[in-house]
C-alpha positions, 0 to 999 in steps of 0.5 A, spaced: 566 536 545 566 530 542 572 527 537 572 521 532 576 515 534 578 510 530 577 503 533 580 497 530 576 492 527 569 496 527 567 497 520 565 504 518 558 505 516 557 505 508 551 507 503 551 500 501 550 497 508 545 502 510 541 500 503 542 493 505 538 494 512 533 498 509 531 493 504 531 488 509 526 492 514 522 493 508 522 486 506 520 484 513 514 490 513 512 488 507 511 480 509 507 483 516 503 488 512 501 482 507 499 478 513 495 483 516 491 484 510 491 477 508 484 475 511 480 482 508 484 480 501 481 473 501 474 476 503 474 481 498 476 476 492 471 471 494 466 476 493 469 478 486 472 485 489 478 488 486 484 489 491 489 494 489 495 495 493 496 503 495 502 506 497 502 508 504 506 512 509 513 510 511 514 505 505 508 501 507 502 499 503 495 499 504 489 496 500 483 499 496 477 494 495 472 496 490 466 492 488 466 492 480 458 493 480 459 500 482 462 501 475 457 498 472 452 502 476 455 509 475 456 507 467 448 506 467 447 512 471 451 516 466 448 513 460 441 515 462 439 522 461 438 525 467 431 528 469 431 536 471 433 537 478 436 530 479 443 529 481 447 523 479 454 523 482 
């Protein structure tokens, strides 16, 4: 059986202290994720791609890279009447 002891001079954990630690950990993780993705983000932007941060597990973020030419190609295929038997997804 364990008992709770009061120790003079030790601060009791509070909700605000927990949030402060969580905020600091997320900030450090955010900077780390930014550094991890920096090279790929730079390459994608140099090619004219769209870079979109995405939500990830444990509050971390990922990246989604999209070449805008695909949107133009998809639109062109949707505007063009499909011949019988052809499939455009």
